[in-house]
C-alpha positions as CSV (number, residue, x, y, z in Angstrom):
1,M,-16.7,-49.5,-45.6
2,R,-17.6,-45.9,-44.8
3,S,-15.8,-44.2,-41.6
4,S,-17.8,-43.6,-38.7
5,D,-15.9,-40.5,-38.3
6,P,-17.4,-37.4,-39.7
7,L,-14.2,-35.9,-40.5
8,A,-12.8,-38.9,-42.4
9,G,-11.8,-37.7,-45.9
10,K,-12.1,-34.0,-45.5
11,G,-9.8,-31.5,-46.4
12,F,-6.9,-30.2,-44.2
13,A,-8.4,-26.9,-43.6
14,T,-11.6,-28.7,-42.2
15,R,-9.7,-31.1,-40.1
16,A,-7.6,-28.3,-38.8
17,V,-10.9,-26.5,-37.8
18,H,-13.0,-29.3,-36.5
19,G,-10.3,-31.8,-35.3
20,A,-10.1,-30.8,-31.7
21,R,-13.2,-32.2,-30.1
22,V,-14.2,-32.9,-26.4
23,A,-14.1,-36.7,-25.5
24,E,-17.6,-38.1,-25.0
25,D,-18.9,-41.4,-23.1
26,V,-15.4,-41.8,-21.4
27,P,-14.5,-42.6,-17.8
28,G,-13.3,-39.7,-15.6
29,R,-14.1,-36.1,-15.1
30,P,-11.7,-33.0,-14.6
31,V,-11.1,-32.3,-11.0
32,N,-11.2,-28.4,-11.7
33,V,-13.9,-26.7,-13.8
34,P,-12.4,-26.4,-17.2
35,I,-12.0,-23.1,-19.0
36,Y,-14.6,-23.2,-21.9
37,Q,-12.5,-20.7,-23.9
38,T,-15.3,-20.4,-26.7
39,A,-17.2,-17.4,-27.9
40,N,-20.2,-19.7,-29.2
41,F,-21.6,-23.1,-29.0
42,G,-23.1,-25.5,-31.9
43,F,-26.3,-27.4,-31.9
44,E,-27.5,-30.4,-33.6
45,S,-30.7,-29.0,-34.9
46,A,-32.3,-25.5,-35.8
47,D,-34.9,-26.4,-33.1
48,E,-32.4,-27.4,-30.4
49,Y,-30.6,-23.8,-31.1
50,A,-33.8,-22.1,-31.0
51,E,-35.1,-23.8,-27.8
52,V,-31.9,-23.1,-25.7
53,I,-31.4,-19.3,-26.9
54,N,-35.2,-18.9,-26.0
55,E,-34.5,-20.6,-22.6
56,Q,-37.0,-23.3,-23.2
57,R,-34.3,-25.9,-22.3
58,P,-30.9,-25.7,-20.4
59,G,-27.7,-25.1,-22.7
60,F,-25.2,-22.6,-23.8
61,V,-25.4,-20.5,-27.0
62,Y,-23.1,-17.6,-26.7
63,T,-20.6,-16.7,-24.1
64,R,-22.1,-13.1,-23.7
65,L,-25.2,-14.8,-22.9
66,D,-23.7,-17.4,-20.4
67,N,-20.8,-19.9,-20.4
68,P,-20.0,-23.1,-18.4
69,T,-17.1,-21.8,-16.4
70,T,-18.6,-18.3,-15.8
71,A,-22.0,-20.4,-14.6
72,A,-19.8,-22.5,-12.2
73,F,-18.2,-19.5,-10.6
74,C,-22.0,-17.7,-10.3
75,A,-23.0,-21.1,-8.7
76,A,-20.3,-21.0,-6.3
77,M,-20.6,-17.5,-5.2
78,A,-24.5,-18.0,-4.6
79,L,-23.7,-20.9,-2.5
80,L,-21.3,-18.9,-0.5
81,E,-23.7,-15.9,0.0
82,G,-26.6,-17.8,0.8
83,G,-28.4,-16.5,-2.3
84,E,-30.6,-18.0,-5.1
85,A,-28.7,-16.8,-8.0
86,A,-25.7,-14.9,-9.0
87,W,-24.5,-13.1,-12.3
88,A,-21.1,-12.3,-13.0
89,F,-19.4,-9.3,-14.6
90,G,-16.0,-8.2,-16.1
91,S,-15.3,-5.9,-13.1
92,G,-16.7,-4.9,-9.8
93,M,-17.8,-1.3,-11.3
94,A,-19.8,-3.4,-14.0
95,A,-21.5,-5.2,-11.3
96,I,-22.5,-2.2,-9.5
97,H,-23.3,-0.5,-12.5
98,A,-25.8,-3.5,-13.5
99,A,-27.3,-3.7,-10.2
100,F,-28.3,-0.1,-10.2
101,A,-29.5,0.1,-13.9
102,A,-31.6,-2.9,-13.5
103,H,-33.5,-1.5,-10.7
104,I,-33.6,2.0,-11.0
105,S,-35.0,4.5,-13.8
106,A,-35.1,8.1,-14.6
107,G,-36.7,10.3,-12.0
108,Q,-35.9,8.0,-9.2
109,H,-33.5,8.3,-6.3
110,V,-30.7,6.6,-4.3
111,V,-29.7,6.9,-0.7
112,C,-26.1,6.3,-0.3
113,T,-23.7,5.8,2.3
114,Q,-21.7,9.0,2.8
115,A,-18.4,7.1,2.9
116,V,-18.6,5.1,-0.2
117,Y,-15.9,4.0,-2.8
118,G,-14.9,6.7,-5.3
119,G,-15.9,4.8,-8.3
120,T,-19.2,4.2,-7.1
121,Y,-19.6,7.9,-6.1
122,G,-18.3,8.6,-9.8
123,L,-21.0,6.4,-11.1
124,L,-23.8,8.0,-9.3
125,T,-22.7,11.7,-9.8
126,T,-21.2,11.5,-13.3
127,V,-23.1,8.7,-15.1
128,L,-26.3,7.9,-13.7
129,A,-27.0,11.6,-13.1
130,R,-27.0,12.4,-16.8
131,F,-29.9,9.8,-16.9
132,G,-31.9,11.3,-14.4
133,V,-31.2,9.5,-11.2
134,E,-30.5,11.6,-8.1
135,A,-28.7,10.5,-5.1
136,T,-28.4,11.8,-1.3
137,Y,-25.4,10.9,0.7
138,T,-25.7,10.6,4.3
139,E,-24.3,9.3,7.5
140,F,-25.5,5.2,7.7
141,S,-24.8,5.0,11.4
142,D,-27.4,7.5,12.0
143,L,-30.8,5.8,11.1
144,A,-32.7,8.9,11.5
145,A,-30.7,10.7,9.1
146,V,-31.2,7.8,6.5
147,R,-34.9,8.1,7.0
148,A,-34.8,11.9,6.4
149,A,-32.8,11.3,3.1
150,L,-35.8,9.0,1.8
151,R,-38.2,10.5,-0.6
152,P,-41.2,9.2,-2.3
153,E,-39.1,8.4,-5.4
154,T,-36.3,6.8,-3.6
155,R,-35.8,3.1,-5.0
156,L,-32.6,2.0,-3.7
157,V,-30.4,2.3,-0.6
158,Y,-26.7,1.5,-1.3
159,A,-24.2,0.6,1.5
160,E,-21.3,-1.2,1.9
161,T,-20.4,-3.9,4.6
162,I,-17.3,-2.2,5.6
163,C,-17.0,1.1,4.1
164,N,-14.2,2.2,1.8
165,P,-12.0,3.8,3.2
166,T,-13.4,4.8,6.6
167,L,-13.9,1.4,7.8
168,E,-17.3,2.4,9.1
169,V,-19.6,-0.7,9.9
170,P,-23.2,-0.1,9.3
171,D,-26.2,-1.9,10.8
172,L,-27.4,-3.8,7.8
173,A,-30.3,-5.6,9.5
174,A,-31.5,-2.1,10.8
175,L,-30.9,-0.5,7.3
176,A,-33.0,-3.1,5.5
177,Q,-35.9,-2.7,7.9
178,V,-35.7,1.2,7.2
179,A,-35.3,0.6,3.3
180,H,-38.0,-1.9,3.2
181,E,-40.5,0.1,5.3
182,A,-40.1,2.6,2.5
183,G,-40.8,0.1,-0.4
184,C,-36.8,0.4,-1.3
185,L,-34.2,-2.3,-2.2
186,L,-31.0,-2.2,0.0
187,L,-28.0,-3.1,-1.9
188,V,-24.5,-3.8,-0.2
189,D,-20.9,-3.9,-1.5
190,N,-19.8,-6.9,0.5
191,T,-16.0,-6.6,-0.9
192,F,-14.3,-5.7,2.1
193,A,-15.8,-8.3,4.2
194,T,-15.9,-11.2,1.7
195,P,-18.5,-14.0,2.1
196,Y,-16.4,-15.4,4.7
197,L,-16.8,-12.5,7.2
198,C,-20.3,-11.8,6.6
199,N,-23.4,-12.8,4.7
200,P,-25.6,-9.7,4.3
201,L,-28.6,-11.7,2.6
202,T,-29.0,-13.3,6.0
203,L,-29.3,-9.9,7.6
204,G,-32.4,-8.5,5.1
205,V,-30.1,-7.2,2.4
206,D,-31.8,-7.6,-1.1
207,L,-28.7,-7.8,-3.5
208,V,-25.0,-8.3,-2.6
209,I,-22.2,-7.1,-4.9
210,H,-18.6,-7.9,-5.0
211,S,-15.7,-6.5,-6.7
212,A,-14.1,-10.3,-7.2
213,T,-10.8,-8.7,-8.3
214,K,-10.0,-8.5,-4.8
215,Y,-10.4,-11.1,-1.9
216,I,-12.3,-13.5,-4.3
217,G,-9.6,-13.8,-6.8
218,G,-6.9,-13.0,-4.3
219,H,-4.0,-12.8,-6.7
220,A,-4.2,-9.7,-8.7
221,D,-4.5,-11.5,-12.0
222,A,-8.2,-11.2,-12.8
223,I,-10.7,-8.6,-13.0
224,G,-14.4,-9.5,-12.1
225,G,-17.6,-8.7,-10.2
226,V,-20.6,-10.2,-9.2
227,V,-24.0,-9.7,-8.0
228,V,-25.9,-12.2,-5.5
229,G,-29.4,-12.3,-4.2
230,A,-33.0,-13.6,-4.7
231,A,-33.6,-15.1,-8.3
232,G,-36.2,-12.5,-9.6
233,L,-33.9,-9.7,-8.9
234,V,-30.7,-11.4,-10.1
235,D,-32.5,-12.2,-13.3
236,A,-33.3,-8.4,-14.0
237,V,-29.6,-7.9,-13.7
238,R,-28.8,-10.7,-16.0
239,R,-31.4,-9.8,-18.7
240,L,-29.7,-6.1,-18.5
241,T,-26.3,-7.6,-19.0
242,I,-27.5,-9.5,-22.2
243,D,-28.3,-6.3,-23.7
244,V,-25.4,-4.1,-22.7
245,G,-22.5,-6.6,-22.1
246,G,-19.9,-6.5,-19.6
247,I,-19.9,-10.1,-18.7
248,L,-17.1,-12.1,-17.2
249,A,-14.7,-14.0,-19.4
250,P,-14.2,-17.6,-19.1
251,L,-10.7,-17.4,-18.1
252,E,-11.1,-14.9,-15.5
253,A,-13.9,-17.0,-14.2
254,F,-11.6,-19.9,-13.9
255,L,-9.1,-17.8,-12.0
256,L,-11.9,-16.7,-9.6
257,I,-12.9,-20.2,-9.0
258,R,-9.3,-20.8,-8.3
259,G,-9.1,-18.1,-5.8
260,L,-12.3,-19.2,-3.8
261,K,-10.6,-22.3,-2.9
262,T,-8.3,-20.5,-0.6
263,L,-10.5,-17.7,0.4
264,P,-10.9,-18.5,4.2
265,L,-7.4,-19.1,4.6
266,R,-6.3,-15.9,3.1
267,V,-8.9,-13.9,4.8
268,E,-8.1,-15.3,8.2
269,R,-4.5,-14.6,7.7
270,A,-5.0,-11.0,6.5
271,C,-7.4,-10.3,9.4
272,A,-5.2,-11.7,12.1
273,T,-2.3,-9.4,10.6
274,A,-4.5,-6.4,10.1
275,L,-5.3,-6.6,13.8
276,H,-1.7,-6.8,15.0
277,L,-0.6,-4.0,12.8
278,A,-3.7,-1.8,14.1
279,R,-2.6,-2.6,17.6
280,W,0.8,-1.5,17.0
281,L,-0.1,1.8,15.3
282,E,-2.5,2.8,17.8
283,G,-1.1,5.6,19.8
284,R,2.0,6.0,17.8
285,A,3.7,9.6,17.6
286,G,2.8,11.2,14.1
287,I,-0.4,9.4,13.9
288,E,-3.8,10.9,14.7
289,R,-5.9,7.8,14.8
290,V,-6.3,4.2,13.6
291,L,-9.4,2.8,12.0
292,Y,-10.0,-0.9,12.1
293,P,-13.2,-2.6,13.1
294,G,-11.3,-5.1,15.2
295,L,-10.3,-2.5,17.7
296,P,-12.5,-1.3,20.8
297,S,-11.6,2.1,19.8
298,H,-13.5,1.7,16.6
299,P,-16.9,3.6,16.5
300,Q,-18.9,0.6,15.4
301,Y,-16.8,-2.2,17.5
302,A,-19.6,-3.9,19.3
303,L,-21.8,-4.1,16.1
304,A,-18.6,-5.2,14.1
305,Q,-18.2,-8.0,16.7
306,R,-21.8,-9.3,16.1
307,V,-21.8,-9.0,12.2
308,L,-18.5,-9.8,11.2
309,R,-16.4,-13.2,11.8
310,A,-13.4,-10.9,12.1
311,G,-12.3,-7.3,11.5
312,G,-11.3,-7.5,7.9
313,G,-8.0,-7.2,6.2
314,V,-8.0,-3.4,5.7
315,L,-7.1,-0.7,8.3
316,G,-6.8,2.9,7.8
317,F,-4.7,5.5,9.7
318,E,-4.2,9.2,9.6
319,A,-0.8,10.6,9.2
320,S,-0.2,13.9,11.2
321,G,0.5,16.8,8.7
322,G,-2.2,16.3,6.0
323,V,-1.7,15.4,2.3
324,D,1.9,16.1,2.4
325,E,2.8,13.9,5.3
326,G,0.4,11.0,3.9
327,K,2.3,11.2,0.7
328,R,5.8,11.3,2.4
329,V,4.8,8.0,4.5
330,L,3.8,6.2,1.3
331,D,7.1,7.4,-0.5
332,A,9.2,6.0,2.2
333,L,7.6,2.5,2.4
334,R,10.3,-0.2,1.1
335,L,8.2,-3.6,1.3
336,I,4.9,-2.5,1.4
337,R,3.7,-1.4,-2.3
338,R,2.1,1.8,-3.5
339,A,-0.7,0.4,-5.2
340,P,-4.5,0.3,-5.8
341,S,-6.9,-2.3,-4.9
342,L,-6.9,-4.8,-2.1
343,G,-7.4,-8.6,-0.9
344,E,-4.2,-9.8,-2.8
345,C,-0.7,-11.6,-1.4
346,H,1.1,-8.1,-1.2
347,T,0.0,-5.6,1.4
348,L,-0.7,-2.4,-0.5
349,A,-0.8,1.1,0.7
350,T,-3.0,4.1,-0.8
351,H,-3.3,7.8,0.0
352,A,-7.1,8.0,-0.4
353,A,-7.4,11.7,-0.9
354,S,-5.1,11.7,-4.0
355,T,-6.3,8.4,-5.2
356,T,-9.3,6.2,-4.5
357,H,-11.2,9.2,-3.6
358,R,-9.9,11.7,-5.9
359,Q,-13.4,12.1,-7.3
360,Y,-14.4,13.9,-4.0
361,T,-13.9,17.7,-3.3
362,P,-12.0,18.6,-0.1
363,E,-15.3,19.4,1.3
364,E,-16.9,16.2,0.3
365,R,-13.8,14.1,1.7
366,K,-14.1,16.0,5.0
367,R,-17.8,15.3,5.3
368,A,-17.3,11.6,4.4
369,G,-14.6,11.4,7.4
370,I,-11.6,11.1,5.0
371,A,-8.8,13.0,6.4
372,D,-6.2,14.7,4.2
373,G,-3.4,12.5,5.4
374,F,-5.4,9.3,5.5
375,I,-3.7,6.1,4.5
376,R,-5.6,2.9,3.8
377,L,-3.5,-0.2,4.3
378,A,-4.7,-3.4,2.7
379,V,-3.1,-6.2,4.3
380,G,-1.5,-9.1,2.5
381,L,0.0,-12.4,3.4
382,E,3.7,-11.3,4.4
383,D,5.0,-11.9,7.9
384,P,3.5,-9.3,10.3
385,E,6.8,-8.3,11.9
386,D,8.3,-7.6,8.4
387,L,5.4,-5.2,7.8
388,I,5.8,-3.5,11.2
389,E,9.6,-2.9,10.5
390,D,8.8,-1.3,7.1
391,L,5.9,0.9,8.8
392,E,8.5,1.8,11.7
393,Q,11.0,3.1,9.1
394,A,8.5,5.0,7.0
395,L,6.9,6.7,9.9
396,T,10.4,7.8,11.6
397,V,12.2,9.0,8.5
């Protein structure tokens, strides 16, 4: 009798290649989304292959085009942000680049918040500028200034829910109205706020972007980015990515899905500790000012109370004495780590002028409100009193 196993009688090499197969028609499903660590997918016929790759029926062909693990992450992000669709990338900067490139062309113009992440600033000034895209930077707390910056060729307005690193909180609903009246799209980086603290799409924003490396992943072991919004806008981003790459790998998608499960708990803890530290730092000798959206002294405190569930897990303070003193305080830290990024379990400190915003000239930093001694503190999950003890000794050395 002929065996029903198609591998029966095949050579060792053939069995080695084809022997590991997914079990079908058996009870039980995995509780966690599996890692589909494969570059490509096979088909029963040429017609089935053609129909899937031409999007005439659902399925997966090649992981650069889509992957079940990555698709599960995108679906979760769309659900959390209240968007129709989402598309994931290998980094936050890849997501920002794709969101821009899919919706702007040579000769068009971007109005961007004055205080913006240095990587985004670099993308606009050194990459997109070479392709004929211009950008104007202005103070987004001043809607008249935003209107004045708009041109007939303006296509995009770009903001951050909580600005990096000045922690300014723009009025996204008002910005959306200004942008839409001018026929522009409003794109917002929601990394600092996370979907747990704010859902910009509900305020009229067109596309929301995350560096998923930060709070979404939460453990500093995966790099990723994601764009969320209306299906048509996200599809334009998706189709661009098919051509240029930059996709999120399935292993990273799995890690980011894992991070989402504890996102509310981690963000709540970080916000509570950040507020505690901000209150402790405010008014201390050797500190010019403390910036944190949860403090009444913050310029947009009332607005932050309306649009954010809490003040976020990042605070900033200006050390008296400029660049040298800012670096000295960082060097004196013993528990808090001198490292980039944010949103992970460790508390991380960064001297903005020499690291995250090194792309800015001193004059540009001044216009953006980034003082020479400014330190960004991305709060982790340690005991608050231990962090205070470390800051105390660093500030008094």
